[in-house]
N, C-alpha and C positions, 0 to 999 in steps of 0.2 A: 197495443191495446186492441181488444176485439171490437170491431166496428159494430157488431150486433149488440154487444153489451152497452156500448156508448149510446147507440140509437135508442135502445130499449129504455135506458135511463132518461134520456132527454125527452122522450115522448110519453113518459109516465105522467098521469094527471097531476100529482103534487109538483113536479118540476115545471110543467107547463103553466100551472097557476103562479109559481114563483116568477116565471118569465113574464106572465101577464102583469104582475105588479111592477116589474122593471119597465115594461112598455108604457104602463099608465103614467109613470113619472116622466119618461122620455117624451111622450106626446102631450104632456101637460094636461092630462085628464084630471077631473075633480074627484076621482075615485078616492074614497076615504073610509076606513074602518074605525068606528067609534072606539075610543081608548079602552073602555072596560072589556071589550070583546076579546082582543088579542091576549090579555092577561088570563081570561077564563080559558081560552083555547090552549095556552101554554100549560096551565094547571091541569087541564084534562089530559094532555099528552103525557105529562109526567106521571099522572095517576095511572093511565092505561098501561104504559110501558113498565112501570114499577109493579103493578098488580099482576100483569102477565108474566113478568120475569120471576116474581115470587113463586108463582105456580110451577114454572119450569124448574126453578131451583129445588122445589120440594120433591119433584120427581127425579132429580138427578142425584147421583151419589157425591158425597163430599170427598172426592178423590184427592190424591196428592197433586194431580195436575191442576185441579181447581184451586187448591191452596197456593200453588206456585204461580198460577195466573194472576190471582189477586195480589200477591206480593210483587210480581213484576209490574202490575198496573200502578201500585203505590210507588215503586222505584222510579218509573217513568214520570210520574207526577212530581217527583222531587228533582229528577235530572233535567227535564226539559226547561224549567225556568232558569236553572243555573247556566246552561250553555247559551240560552236565548239572551240572558242578561248581558253576558260578555260580548256576544256578537252585536247586540243592539247598541252597546256603549261606544262602538266605533263612530256612530252617527248621532247619538242622542245623549242627553244629559242623564244623570243618575236616576232621577225620579221617573222620567218617561221610559227609560230602559227597564226599570223595575216593574212598571205597570204592564209593559209589553211582555216581560218575562212571565208575570202572573197570568196574563191572557192566554199565552200559548202553553203554559204548564197545566192550566185547567182545561175543561172540556166543554163541548157544545152538545147539550142534550138533544137539540133539534137535528143536528147532523147525525147523531146516533139513531134517532127515531127514523130519519130518512133512510139510513142504511138498513134499519129493521124492515121498512117497507120494501126496499129493494130486494132483500133476501127472501121475503115472503113471495114476491113476484116470481122469483127464480126457484121457489120451493127448496131453499137451502136452510136447514135448521141451525140454531146456535143455542148455547146454554144460558139458562137464567142467571148464572153467576156473573155474566157479563154486565148485567144491570147493576149488580153489587159493585163491580169494578168501576162502572161509571160514577156511582155515588162516592166511592172512595177516592176517586181522582180529582174531584172538583175542588176540594178545599185546601189540600196541602200547598198547592202552588200559590194561593193567596197569601198564606202565612210566609212562605219563602220570599215572595216578592216584597212584602213589607219589611222583612228582616234585611234584605239586600239594600233597600232604600235607606234604612236606618244606619247600616254599617258604612255605606259608601257616601251617604249624603252628609251635608254639613249640619250638625245637630243644632247649631244656633239658628238656622233658618227653618227648622222643622216645626210645623204646627203641632201643638200639644194634642196627644191622643191617649187613649187608654187601651191597654192590651186586652182586657176582658171584653171590650166592645169589638175589637178586631176578631178575636177568636169566636165570639158569638156570631158575628156576621159571616165568618168563614164556615163554621160547622153547623149553625142553626138557621141559616137563611132559608127562606120559604121553599126554594126549589129542592135543596138537599133534603130538608125535613120531609116534604111530601113524597119525594122519591123513595127515601129510606122507609118511611111509614107505609107506603103502598107496597113496597117489596116485602115487608114483614107481614102485612095483612094478607097479601097474596100467598105467602109461604104457609101461613097457619090455616087458611081457608080451605075447606074440602072441595073436592071436584064438583059436588052439587052446588056449592056456593059460587064457584067460578062459572058454572053453566048458567046460573041465574043472572049473572052480570054480562054474559056474552053480548047481548044485544046493545049494551052501552060501551063495554070496554073493547069489543072487537069489531062489531058490525059497522059502526060509524067511524072507526079509527081513521081510515084513509080519507074520508070526506072532511073530517076535522083537520087532518094534516094538510090537505090541499088548501083549505081556507086560511089556515095559519100561515102557510108559505106564500099565499097571495099577499098577506100583510107584510111578511118579511121582505118580499120583493119591493114593496113600496118603500119600506124603511131603508133597505140597502141602497136603492137608487138615490135616495135623498142624501145619504151619507157620503157618496162618492165624491161630491164636490168638496168636502172637508179635506180630502187628501191631495188635491191638485197642487196646492202651494208647497207641498212637502217633497216634490220631485219623485225620484224613482225608489227612494229608500223604503217607504211603506210597502210598495209592490214587491220588491225583492225579498223583504223580510216576511211579508204576508204569504208568499208562495214558497220561499226557500226553507223557512223554519219547519212548516208542516211536512214538506217533502223529506227533509232530513230526518225528522222524527218518525215518519212512516218507514223509512229505511231501517232505522233502529228497531222499530216495532216488528217489522218482518223478520229481522234476525232473531228476536226473542221468540216469535211464533215458531220458527224452525227449532230452536232449542227446547221449547216447551212441547213440541209435537201437537200443536193445535190443529183442529180440522178447519175446513174452508170457512164455515160460518163464524166460528169463534175467532179465527185469525183476522177476518175482515173487520169484525166489531172491535177487536183489540186495536188494530191499526187505525181505524177511524177515530177511536178515542184519543190515541196518541197524536194524531195529525190534526185535530180540530183546535179551535180556540174559543174561549168564553166571551160572550158579549152581554151576559146577564148578571151572573154572580160577581164576576171580577169588577166591573164598573161600580157596582154598589159598594163593594169593599174598598176599592181604591179611592173613591170619593171621600170616604171617612178616614182611611189610614194614610194615604199619600195624596193629599189635596194639591201638592205641587205638580203632579202629573197632569197632562193635558188630555181629557177624554176625547177630544176631537181627533186625536191621533190613534190611540190604541183601540177605541171602539170601532171606528170605520175599518181599521185593518182586519179585525176579526169578522165583522159583519159584511163589509162590502168587497173584500178580497178573498179571504180564506173560506168563508162559508159558501159563497157561490161556486168557487173552484171545487170544493169538496163534493158538493151535491150534484154538480153538473159533470165533472170530469174525474175527480179524485176517487170516488167510490168504485166505479167500474175499473179505473186504473189500478187501484189496490187489489181488487179481485183478480185482475189479469196477472199481476205480479205474483199473487199467491198461487195461481194455477201454474205459472211458469216455474216457480220454485218447487212445485209439487208438495206444497204444505198440506 
């Protein structure tokens, strides 16, 4: 991996603020961000990336490569939870394995947004259709995770649930709805309309991302303690599954002929894990699963790895493969 790329990523303001959040917990600071603010920040980030992606999508042609990329994204969203489930079953019960499978089959919008900021710093463009890929990849894994839990779990021990509520939470949860809505609005808005929102959707983006990652650092550091009693299994899965998924993604990037920016965003999507949409759905559909296992895996292991090391590592691999 290029040392310059790694150093540039580690010294970028958003990453430094994430580290500040980790240090605040480590040194027992009373730094706290009031609960409504992080939710607003996450909504803003989804709005901004969706709106910008819609504008980029409007200026790009709907080529066969775009269509195949979106299909590949949906395929990975279905494949990742399947092999993750069977790997996790070696050390976990059915319900926790299903929740972990859904976690790593879905995506992290914040990791995607961090990769977006990273590419902007390097002046590497990517297509707006990758935002559509992100939206398409979030929900299928949730449904597959629930199905796996029901197929392999003991039905007599299953808490009653309703499929219509599961599908609603998977496809109409707030993050997906806002992202898709912003993408559509960005697509139909004129260049003049985009210019009128630049001061809000672009100019303050990195500042909001930095403040949001400060909060994520606080949350991640507090979650690490939940994993100590579980030994090495969460660490091995939290790093091994994303890296394996990244290898598959890089292979697809070669087959699809993606350029550097699109290849990185596609790989980041495949290698990330959800800690927002999936926990909300799993609490409803698979209450037998333990949130203190699958949430910290994604938030305290996979997320820090991806934003600190994974993103420059994947770009280095892309350059090495000459994608």
